[in-house]
C-alpha positions as CSV (number, residue, x, y, z in Angstrom):
1,M,-0.1,0.3,0.2
2,K,2.7,2.2,1.0
3,R,4.4,2.3,-3.1
4,G,1.4,3.0,-4.5
5,Y,0.6,6.1,-1.8
6,L,3.8,7.4,-2.6
7,L,3.7,7.3,-6.2
8,F,0.0,9.2,-5.8
9,F,0.7,11.8,-3.9
10,G,4.1,12.2,-5.9
11,L,2.0,12.6,-8.9
12,F,-0.3,14.8,-7.6
13,L,1.6,17.5,-6.1
14,L,3.8,17.2,-9.4
15,A,1.0,18.6,-11.3
16,R,-1.1,20.7,-8.9
17,P,0.4,23.9,-9.3
18,F,0.2,23.5,-12.6
19,F,-3.9,23.6,-13.3
20,D,-4.7,26.2,-10.7
21,G,-8.6,25.6,-9.2
22,L,-9.1,29.1,-10.0
23,T,-8.7,28.9,-13.3
24,Y,-9.5,25.6,-14.4
25,P,-12.5,24.7,-11.9
26,L,-12.5,20.9,-13.5
27,F,-9.2,20.3,-12.5
28,Q,-9.9,20.8,-8.8
29,Y,-13.1,18.5,-9.0
30,A,-10.7,16.0,-10.3
31,C,-8.7,16.7,-7.4
32,Q,-10.9,16.3,-4.8
33,L,-12.3,12.8,-7.0
34,L,-9.1,11.5,-6.3
35,I,-8.1,12.2,-2.9
36,L,-12.0,10.6,-2.6
37,G,-10.7,8.0,-3.9
38,A,-7.5,7.4,-2.3
39,A,-9.2,8.0,1.4
40,L,-12.0,5.3,0.4
41,V,-9.6,2.9,0.0
42,Y,-7.9,3.4,2.8
43,A,-10.8,3.4,5.0
44,I,-12.3,-0.1,3.7
45,S,-8.1,-0.7,4.4
46,C,-8.9,-0.4,8.0
47,L,-12.8,-1.0,8.1
48,S,-11.8,-4.8,6.7
49,G,-8.8,-5.1,9.3
50,R,-5.8,-4.6,7.4
51,T,-4.3,-1.8,8.1
52,V,-4.5,-0.2,12.0
53,Y,-4.7,3.5,11.9
54,S,-2.9,5.5,14.6
55,A,-4.7,8.8,15.9
56,S,-2.4,11.6,15.9
57,G,-4.9,13.7,18.0
58,L,-5.5,15.8,15.4
59,E,-9.2,14.2,14.3
60,L,-11.5,15.7,17.2
61,P,-10.7,19.4,15.4
62,A,-10.3,18.9,12.1
63,A,-14.3,16.8,13.2
64,F,-15.8,19.4,15.6
65,F,-14.4,21.8,12.4
66,L,-16.2,19.9,9.7
67,L,-19.6,19.8,11.9
68,V,-19.6,23.0,12.3
69,T,-18.8,24.0,8.4
70,L,-21.9,21.3,8.0
71,I,-24.1,22.9,10.6
72,S,-23.7,26.4,9.1
73,G,-23.8,25.1,5.8
74,L,-28.0,23.8,6.5
75,L,-28.2,27.0,7.7
76,S,-26.6,29.3,5.0
77,D,-28.8,31.1,2.5
78,S,-26.3,30.6,-0.1
79,P,-26.6,26.7,0.4
80,Y,-25.1,25.9,-3.4
81,D,-21.8,27.9,-2.4
82,S,-21.5,26.8,1.2
83,R,-21.4,23.4,-0.5
84,I,-19.2,23.6,-2.1
85,V,-16.4,24.9,0.1
86,L,-17.8,22.4,2.8
87,L,-16.2,19.5,0.3
88,Q,-13.6,22.0,0.0
89,Y,-12.9,21.5,3.2
90,F,-13.4,17.8,3.5
91,Y,-10.9,17.1,0.7
92,Y,-8.4,19.1,2.6
93,F,-8.8,17.8,5.8
94,L,-8.9,13.9,3.8
95,L,-6.0,15.6,2.0
96,F,-3.8,16.4,5.5
97,F,-5.0,12.8,7.3
98,L,-3.6,10.8,4.5
99,V,-0.3,12.6,3.9
100,S,0.4,12.7,7.7
101,R,-0.2,8.7,8.4
102,F,2.6,7.7,6.2
103,S,4.8,10.9,7.6
104,E,4.2,10.1,11.1
105,N,7.0,8.1,12.4
106,G,6.7,4.8,14.7
107,N,5.8,1.2,13.4
108,I,2.0,1.1,11.9
109,P,1.3,-2.6,11.0
110,E,-0.2,-3.3,8.1
111,K,-1.5,-6.9,7.9
112,K,-1.5,-8.9,5.0
113,A,-2.4,-12.5,3.8
114,G,0.8,-14.8,4.3
115,P,1.6,-18.3,3.4
116,A,-1.1,-21.2,4.1
117,G,-3.7,-18.2,4.3
118,K,-2.4,-17.2,7.6
119,S,-2.1,-13.3,7.9
120,R,1.1,-11.8,8.6
121,T,1.6,-7.7,9.4
122,E,3.9,-5.6,7.6
123,T,5.6,-3.1,9.1
124,F,6.2,0.6,8.2
125,S,9.0,1.3,9.7
126,G,10.6,4.5,10.6
127,P,12.9,4.9,7.6
128,D,10.5,4.2,4.8
129,R,8.4,7.1,6.5
130,A,11.8,9.0,6.0
131,A,12.2,8.2,2.4
132,F,8.3,8.6,2.2
133,R,8.9,12.3,3.3
134,K,12.1,13.3,1.7
135,T,10.6,11.6,-1.6
136,L,7.0,13.9,-1.7
137,T,9.3,17.3,-0.4
138,G,11.9,16.7,-3.4
139,V,8.8,16.3,-5.7
140,I,7.1,19.7,-3.9
141,L,10.5,21.9,-4.5
142,G,10.9,20.0,-8.0
143,T,7.9,21.4,-9.3
144,A,8.6,24.7,-7.4
145,V,11.8,25.2,-9.2
146,L,10.0,24.8,-12.5
147,V,7.0,26.7,-11.3
148,A,9.3,29.7,-10.7
149,A,11.3,29.2,-13.8
150,Y,8.0,29.9,-15.6
151,G,7.3,33.2,-13.4
152,I,11.0,34.6,-14.5
153,H,10.0,33.9,-17.9
154,Q,6.6,35.7,-18.3
155,H,8.2,38.7,-15.5
156,F,10.8,39.1,-18.9
157,W,9.8,38.0,-22.0
158,G,6.3,36.2,-21.4
159,L,3.8,39.1,-20.5
160,K,5.2,41.5,-22.5
161,E,4.5,38.9,-25.5
162,T,1.3,38.6,-24.2
163,L,0.5,42.2,-24.4
164,Q,2.1,42.5,-27.8
165,Y,-0.5,39.3,-29.3
166,L,-3.6,41.3,-27.6
167,K,-2.9,43.9,-29.5
168,E,-2.7,42.7,-32.7
169,Q,-5.7,40.7,-32.5
170,G,-7.5,44.2,-31.4
171,I,-9.3,42.0,-28.5
172,A,-6.7,44.4,-25.1
173,D,-10.5,46.4,-25.0
174,Q,-12.8,43.1,-24.8
175,L,-10.7,41.6,-21.5
176,P,-11.7,42.4,-18.5
177,S,-9.7,44.7,-16.9
178,E,-8.1,42.8,-13.6
179,F,-6.8,41.1,-16.6
180,M,-5.5,43.4,-18.4
181,S,-4.2,45.3,-14.7
182,R,-2.4,42.3,-14.3
183,I,-0.6,41.8,-18.4
184,I,0.3,45.7,-17.7
185,S,2.1,46.0,-13.8
186,N,4.6,43.2,-14.7
187,R,4.3,41.5,-11.9
188,T,4.4,37.8,-12.1
189,F,1.9,35.5,-11.3
190,S,3.4,33.0,-13.1
191,T,0.6,29.5,-13.0
192,F,-1.3,30.7,-9.8
193,V,-3.1,33.1,-11.8
194,Y,-2.5,36.3,-8.8
195,P,0.9,37.4,-7.9
196,N,-0.2,37.7,-4.6
197,V,-1.1,33.9,-3.9
198,F,2.6,33.3,-6.1
199,A,4.2,35.4,-3.5
200,A,2.7,32.9,-1.0
201,F,4.0,29.8,-2.6
202,L,7.1,31.4,-2.8
203,I,7.6,32.6,0.8
204,A,6.7,28.3,1.6
205,M,9.2,27.7,-0.6
206,I,12.0,29.3,0.6
207,P,12.3,27.7,4.3
208,L,11.8,24.8,2.8
209,A,14.5,24.7,0.6
210,L,16.5,25.8,3.7
211,G,15.0,22.7,5.3
212,L,17.1,21.0,2.6
213,I,21.3,21.6,4.5
214,P,22.1,19.1,6.7
215,A,23.5,19.6,10.6
216,R,27.1,19.9,9.1
217,P,26.4,21.8,5.9
218,W,30.1,21.7,4.7
219,A,31.6,18.8,5.4
220,E,32.3,17.4,1.6
221,K,29.0,14.6,2.0
222,N,26.9,17.2,2.1
223,A,28.7,20.2,0.4
224,G,26.8,19.4,-2.7
225,L,23.0,19.3,-1.1
226,T,24.0,22.8,0.7
227,G,24.9,24.4,-2.5
228,A,22.1,22.8,-4.3
229,A,19.7,24.5,-1.1
230,I,21.4,27.9,-1.9
231,L,21.0,28.4,-5.2
232,L,17.5,27.0,-4.7
233,V,16.7,30.1,-1.8
234,I,18.3,32.3,-4.8
235,L,16.1,31.5,-7.5
236,F,12.7,31.7,-5.3
237,G,14.0,34.9,-3.1
238,L,14.5,36.5,-7.0
239,T,11.3,35.8,-8.3
240,L,9.6,36.5,-4.8
241,L,10.7,39.6,-6.1
242,T,9.6,39.7,-9.4
243,T,5.6,39.2,-8.1
244,K,6.4,43.0,-5.8
245,S,3.6,41.3,-3.2
246,G,4.7,44.0,-0.5
247,G,2.3,41.3,1.6
248,G,4.8,37.9,0.7
249,L,7.7,40.0,1.8
250,I,6.1,41.4,5.0
251,I,5.6,38.0,6.2
252,L,8.8,36.4,5.1
253,F,10.6,38.6,6.9
254,F,8.8,38.0,10.1
255,T,8.6,34.3,9.7
256,G,12.3,35.1,10.4
257,L,12.2,36.8,13.4
258,A,10.0,34.0,14.3
259,W,12.6,31.8,13.9
260,L,15.5,33.6,15.4
261,A,13.2,34.3,18.8
262,S,12.4,30.6,18.4
263,F,16.5,29.8,18.2
264,W,17.2,32.3,20.9
265,S,14.0,31.1,23.1
266,G,15.8,27.0,22.8
267,R,19.1,28.5,23.3
268,M,18.3,29.5,27.4
269,P,19.2,26.9,29.8
270,S,17.0,25.6,32.6
271,P,16.3,26.8,35.2
272,A,17.1,25.5,38.4
273,G,14.9,25.4,41.3
274,T,11.1,26.1,41.8
275,A,11.5,29.3,41.6
276,G,13.2,29.7,38.2
277,R,10.9,27.0,36.7
278,L,8.0,28.9,37.3
279,K,9.2,31.8,35.7
280,F,11.1,29.7,32.6
281,P,8.1,29.9,30.4
282,F,7.4,33.5,30.9
283,R,11.6,33.8,29.9
284,K,11.0,31.2,26.5
285,I,8.3,33.6,25.4
286,L,10.3,37.0,26.0
287,P,12.7,36.9,22.8
288,F,9.0,36.5,21.3
289,V,8.0,39.8,22.5
290,I,11.0,41.9,22.2
291,I,12.2,40.5,18.5
292,I,8.9,40.6,17.2
293,G,7.3,43.0,19.6
294,G,10.1,45.5,18.0
295,A,9.2,44.8,14.3
296,I,6.4,45.5,14.5
297,I,6.9,49.0,15.9
298,L,9.5,49.9,13.5
299,F,6.7,48.6,11.2
300,H,4.4,51.7,12.3
301,I,6.6,53.8,12.7
302,L,7.8,53.7,8.8
303,T,4.0,53.2,7.9
304,V,3.2,56.6,10.1
305,S,6.5,58.5,8.3
306,E,5.5,57.3,4.5
307,R,9.0,55.0,4.3
308,I,7.2,51.7,3.4
309,P,5.5,52.4,-0.2
310,Y,2.6,54.0,-0.6
311,R,1.3,51.0,-2.7
312,N,1.8,48.7,0.6
313,V,0.1,50.9,2.9
314,I,-3.0,51.3,0.4
315,S,-3.1,47.3,0.0
316,M,-3.2,47.4,4.4
317,K,-5.9,49.7,4.2
318,D,-7.9,47.5,2.0
319,R,-7.5,45.0,3.6
320,L,-8.2,46.9,6.9
321,W,-11.6,47.7,5.7
322,Y,-12.9,43.8,4.3
323,W,-12.2,43.1,7.3
324,Q,-14.4,45.9,9.3
325,S,-16.9,44.5,6.8
326,S,-16.4,41.0,8.3
327,L,-17.2,42.0,11.7
328,K,-20.5,43.4,10.4
329,L,-21.6,40.6,9.1
330,T,-20.0,38.3,12.4
331,A,-22.5,40.8,14.2
332,E,-25.1,39.7,11.8
333,R,-24.6,35.9,12.7
334,P,-22.0,35.4,15.6
335,V,-22.9,31.8,16.5
336,F,-22.8,29.9,13.3
337,G,-22.6,33.2,10.5
338,F,-24.2,32.9,6.7
339,G,-22.6,29.8,6.6
340,P,-19.0,28.7,4.4
341,G,-18.7,30.6,0.6
342,S,-21.2,33.3,1.6
343,F,-18.6,36.5,2.3
344,G,-18.6,37.3,-1.5
345,T,-22.1,37.5,-1.5
346,H,-22.9,38.9,1.8
347,Y,-19.9,41.8,1.5
348,S,-21.4,44.3,-1.3
349,R,-24.7,44.6,2.2
350,V,-22.0,45.8,4.3
351,K,-19.3,47.3,2.5
352,L,-17.7,50.5,3.2
353,P,-17.9,53.7,0.5
354,Q,-14.1,53.3,0.7
355,A,-13.6,50.0,0.5
356,M,-12.8,47.6,-3.3
357,E,-14.6,45.6,-5.3
358,T,-14.1,41.4,-3.5
359,Q,-15.1,37.9,-3.2
360,H,-12.7,37.2,-0.1
361,S,-12.0,39.0,3.2
362,H,-8.0,38.1,2.5
363,S,-7.9,36.5,5.9
364,I,-9.2,32.4,6.7
365,F,-9.5,34.2,10.3
366,F,-12.0,36.9,9.4
367,E,-13.6,35.2,6.5
368,Q,-14.5,32.1,8.7
369,L,-15.9,34.8,11.1
370,A,-18.2,35.9,8.8
371,E,-18.6,32.3,7.0
372,G,-18.6,30.3,10.3
373,G,-19.2,32.5,12.6
374,I,-17.5,33.1,16.2
375,T,-17.8,29.0,16.8
376,G,-16.1,28.3,13.3
377,A,-13.5,30.7,14.0
378,A,-13.1,29.0,16.7
379,A,-12.8,25.7,15.6
380,F,-10.2,26.4,12.9
381,L,-8.3,28.2,14.9
382,W,-8.6,25.3,17.5
383,F,-7.5,22.7,14.6
384,W,-4.0,25.1,13.7
385,L,-3.6,26.0,17.2
386,A,-2.8,22.1,18.0
387,V,-1.3,21.2,14.3
388,F,1.6,23.9,15.8
389,W,1.4,22.0,19.1
390,K,2.4,18.8,17.7
391,T,5.3,19.8,15.4
392,R,6.6,22.5,17.7
393,N,9.8,20.9,18.5
394,P,10.9,19.7,14.8
395,K,14.4,17.7,15.2
396,T,16.1,17.4,11.5
397,S,16.4,19.7,9.0
398,L,13.7,18.9,7.0
399,E,11.3,19.2,9.6
400,K,12.1,22.7,10.5
401,G,12.0,23.6,7.4
402,L,8.1,22.1,6.7
403,F,7.6,24.1,9.8
404,W,8.6,26.9,9.4
405,A,7.8,26.7,5.2
406,T,4.0,25.7,7.4
407,L,4.1,28.8,9.3
408,A,5.2,31.0,6.3
409,L,2.4,29.4,4.3
410,F,-0.4,30.3,7.9
411,L,0.7,33.3,8.7
412,H,0.3,35.0,4.7
413,S,-3.5,33.4,5.2
414,Q,-4.1,36.0,7.9
415,I,-3.4,38.4,5.1
416,D,-4.7,37.1,1.8
417,F,-7.3,34.3,0.0
418,D,-4.7,31.7,0.0
419,L,-7.3,29.2,0.8
420,A,-9.8,30.1,-1.6
421,D,-7.1,29.3,-4.1
422,P,-7.8,25.1,-4.0
423,S,-4.0,24.6,-5.2
424,L,-2.5,27.1,-2.6
425,G,-4.9,25.6,0.0
426,T,-3.3,22.2,-0.9
427,Y,-0.2,23.2,0.4
428,L,-1.4,24.5,3.5
429,F,-2.7,21.0,4.7
430,V,0.1,18.7,3.0
431,L,3.8,20.8,4.6
432,P,2.4,20.3,8.3
433,A,1.1,17.3,7.0
434,L,5.2,15.6,6.1
435,I,6.4,16.8,9.6
436,G,3.9,14.1,11.3
437,T,2.3,15.0,14.1
438,D,3.2,12.2,17.1
439,K,6.0,13.1,19.5
440,S,8.6,10.8,18.4
441,R,11.1,11.9,15.8
442,I,13.0,10.2,12.9
443,S,16.5,10.3,13.9
444,A,19.2,11.2,11.4
445,A,20.6,7.8,10.9
446,G,16.4,7.2,10.6
447,K,16.0,5.5,13.6
448,T,13.2,5.9,15.4
449,A,12.1,5.9,19.4
450,P,8.9,4.0,20.5
451,Q,6.0,4.4,19.1
452,T,4.4,7.4,21.4
453,A,1.0,8.1,19.3
454,F,-2.1,6.3,20.7
455,R,-3.3,3.9,19.0
456,V,-7.4,3.2,18.2
457,G,-9.7,0.2,19.4
458,K,-10.8,-1.7,16.6
459,Q,-14.8,-1.5,17.5
460,L,-13.4,2.8,17.2
461,T,-11.5,2.3,14.2
462,G,-14.5,0.1,12.8
463,I,-16.7,2.6,13.6
464,G,-15.0,5.9,12.1
465,A,-13.9,4.5,9.0
466,G,-17.7,3.6,8.5
467,I,-18.9,6.8,9.1
468,I,-16.2,8.0,7.1
469,I,-16.9,5.6,4.2
470,L,-20.4,7.1,4.3
471,A,-18.8,10.7,4.1
472,I,-17.0,9.9,1.0
473,I,-19.7,8.0,-0.4
474,W,-22.2,11.5,-0.2
475,A,-19.3,14.3,-1.0
476,G,-17.9,11.7,-3.9
477,T,-21.7,11.9,-5.3
478,A,-22.2,15.4,-4.7
479,T,-18.3,16.2,-6.3
480,I,-19.4,14.1,-9.2
481,R,-22.8,15.4,-10.2
482,T,-20.7,19.3,-9.4
483,F,-18.4,18.0,-11.6
484,R,-20.5,16.4,-14.7
485,A,-22.4,20.1,-14.7
486,E,-19.0,21.9,-14.7
487,A,-17.9,20.0,-17.5
488,V,-21.5,21.0,-20.4
489,C,-20.6,24.1,-19.2
490,R,-17.3,24.1,-20.2
491,Q,-18.4,22.8,-23.7
492,I,-20.3,26.6,-24.5
493,S,-18.1,28.2,-26.4
494,G,-18.2,31.4,-26.9
495,P,-21.2,34.4,-25.3
496,L,-24.8,32.8,-25.6
497,A,-27.0,34.9,-27.9
498,D,-30.0,33.1,-29.0
499,G,-29.3,29.7,-27.9
500,G,-28.5,26.7,-30.2
501,D,-26.5,23.7,-29.2
502,D,-24.7,26.3,-26.5
503,L,-28.4,26.9,-24.8
504,A,-29.0,22.8,-25.0
505,R,-25.3,22.5,-23.5
506,L,-26.7,24.8,-20.8
507,E,-30.2,23.3,-20.0
508,E,-27.9,19.8,-19.4
509,A,-26.2,21.3,-17.2
510,V,-29.4,23.0,-15.5
511,R,-30.8,19.4,-14.9
512,I,-27.6,17.1,-13.9
513,N,-27.4,20.5,-11.0
514,P,-30.1,22.6,-10.4
515,A,-29.2,24.5,-7.3
516,N,-26.8,26.5,-9.3
517,P,-27.5,29.6,-9.1
518,S,-25.5,30.6,-11.6
519,Y,-26.5,28.6,-14.1
520,W,-29.9,30.0,-13.8
521,M,-28.1,34.0,-14.4
522,R,-27.4,32.5,-17.6
523,L,-30.4,31.3,-19.1
524,G,-32.2,33.9,-17.6
525,E,-29.6,35.8,-19.7
526,I,-29.9,34.6,-22.6
527,Y,-33.9,34.8,-23.0
528,Y,-33.7,37.7,-21.5
529,Q,-31.4,39.1,-24.9
530,A,-33.0,37.0,-27.2
531,G,-36.4,38.4,-25.8
532,R,-35.5,41.9,-26.2
533,Q,-33.9,41.6,-29.6
534,R,-37.1,39.9,-31.0
535,Q,-39.6,42.3,-28.7
536,D,-41.3,38.4,-27.5
537,A,-42.7,39.1,-24.7
538,E,-42.6,34.9,-24.2
539,L,-38.6,34.7,-24.2
540,L,-38.8,37.6,-21.8
541,K,-41.2,35.7,-19.3
542,K,-39.1,32.6,-19.4
543,S,-36.1,34.8,-18.4
544,V,-38.1,36.1,-15.6
545,E,-38.5,32.3,-14.7
546,A,-35.2,31.8,-14.8
547,Y,-33.1,34.9,-13.1
548,R,-36.3,33.4,-10.3
549,Q,-34.9,30.5,-9.6
550,A,-31.7,32.1,-9.3
551,V,-32.6,34.1,-7.1
552,R,-34.2,31.6,-4.8
553,R,-31.2,30.0,-5.0
554,E,-28.9,32.9,-4.0
555,P,-31.7,35.2,-2.4
556,Y,-28.7,37.8,-1.2
557,S,-27.7,38.1,-5.0
558,A,-27.9,42.3,-5.7
559,A,-27.1,40.9,-9.3
560,G,-30.1,38.4,-9.5
561,R,-32.9,40.8,-8.4
562,F,-31.5,43.5,-10.4
563,R,-31.1,41.6,-13.7
564,F,-34.5,39.7,-12.2
565,G,-36.2,43.6,-12.8
566,L,-34.5,44.4,-16.0
567,A,-36.7,41.6,-17.6
568,A,-39.8,42.6,-15.5
569,E,-39.2,46.1,-16.5
570,E,-38.9,45.4,-20.5
571,I,-42.1,42.4,-20.0
572,A,-44.1,46.2,-18.7
573,G,-43.4,48.2,-21.7
574,L,-44.0,45.2,-24.3
575,T,-47.9,44.2,-22.9
576,G,-48.5,47.6,-20.3
577,N,-48.6,45.9,-17.9
578,R,-48.8,48.2,-14.6
579,N,-48.5,44.9,-11.9
580,W,-44.7,44.0,-14.2
581,L,-43.8,47.4,-13.4
582,E,-44.2,47.1,-10.0
583,T,-42.6,44.3,-9.4
584,A,-39.2,45.6,-11.4
585,R,-39.7,48.5,-8.8
586,L,-39.7,46.1,-6.0
587,L,-36.0,44.2,-7.3
588,Y,-34.8,47.8,-7.6
589,R,-35.3,48.5,-4.3
590,Q,-34.1,45.2,-3.0
591,A,-31.0,45.4,-5.5
592,V,-30.0,48.8,-3.5
593,Y,-30.4,47.6,-0.1
594,L,-28.4,44.0,-0.7
595,Y,-25.4,46.7,-2.7
596,P,-26.1,50.0,-1.5
597,G,-23.1,51.4,-3.5
598,K,-24.0,50.4,-7.1
599,K,-24.0,53.5,-9.0
600,I,-26.2,51.7,-11.9
601,Y,-28.8,50.1,-9.1
602,R,-29.9,53.5,-7.3
603,E,-29.7,55.4,-10.7
604,K,-32.0,52.4,-12.3
605,M,-34.7,52.7,-9.0
606,L,-34.3,56.4,-8.8
607,S,-35.6,56.1,-13.1
608,L,-38.5,53.8,-12.3
609,E,-39.5,55.7,-9.5
610,V,-40.5,58.9,-11.4
611,K,-42.8,57.5,-13.7
């Protein structure tokens, strides 16, 4: 089993960053199905008694978070988005526990059939686990080299060539302004769509590369590995500069300060006497207070004195405004929030006038507050605090690199939307899983200390495996339905006009997955445009019905109600029926309530009020 999983995870992590989940949703659903399948095989093996699972102590906080997310999703006004995000969280946690299962230390038995039909136990030993960890870390770093090299090419040649091609084809003005601004800014984003997301990946790779440096770096047998690690750090560092991400550089700086404080704290001698032992915990914290606290004060002084680039200050102000909106939403539903994946829908209603448009709060913590309430945010922090507590004493250089890479990525996710990017979210859960979560550590010689992890009893293993299998079956069914519908929609060739084959494909997607409000919105747009062109009230009524279905599934969608109102107003103009006009007025008022800062909504509402 172990060799099969090693090959599976190696190929999985090799392909993961090249097909970002934001740009390639079909690949993300395929990844989720692959992990569900791998988890199903492992759970069946546990249920049959062939494999014995040892708990890491992280199962309870993970299960509690998923339970809170499920409850929040059941109470959500955006059930489809909540289900999609819940499935994504389930994927992250299954991935984490599968990888950690083969990365933890100690000897874990796997029962196999022996001679004459008797069972025998195969031991997955400490050296096996060290090889598993080293192999996957090598895959991650090798993939990072390819991604960084592409980023360098993009910065110096690729973006300029793309811009030149778009101008020659005369389509530059037709593309979204956000996309064009990224091209013109010459900020490298490689395969990660956004420069700041790419920067988060790079600041995790830098400490991971440093983890390759052995304890005696310039010994003859270690010199080659040390030199390779230094070259990787230089490559990742230079590529990070091409992203022009101030947040990435700041988080990397603070991660370095945390490492320095940890080094200082670890060098403190153990105290003698009872009074000394009581003071020791405070002395251990003191280096962090001095170094990180001093850096924060210095950062504040530089910001006030405008020594830090203005662009970075503005970017931080935007995030503060997003977080204020998150707090407003939390105050409305403090216990379970508005449901996973709902921040972007509700943000427009509480958006500060000076804030920018966004779909995410640019912070895992604040997004959890808005979407999962205080309960969801507390559950999420519980899991991550437990992860860092259990991995706080890495022994080998590689474990230390994995620890600091995880910390850098986690800290960056507090000021950006890293978890919303499935590719980056994958690394946020894989990196700590590779450290291992039990107290024993593999020594440099590959030997292991006695197994200290709690071994789950046979009955509990059977019950737990059975529950997991049922959850995987439900998640797999929901993911397959989503995948099929999205695959049909991806066949639509271009802008939808009168319909034809594209209309048939969209209707098929609606039949497969009628819960998706965006499909109904697109269907409504087809009938609306066709009805306006032909001055056909019946087509417009079909548009109204499609928009009504969209609003029913996403009641807080300002765009849905506005489009619904436009269709109703068109019908009123064709039929002279004032009931449709009153419906349009009501819908415009609702759109303005849901998005008070949208100028076109207010203008439309006011223009109809005077009629």
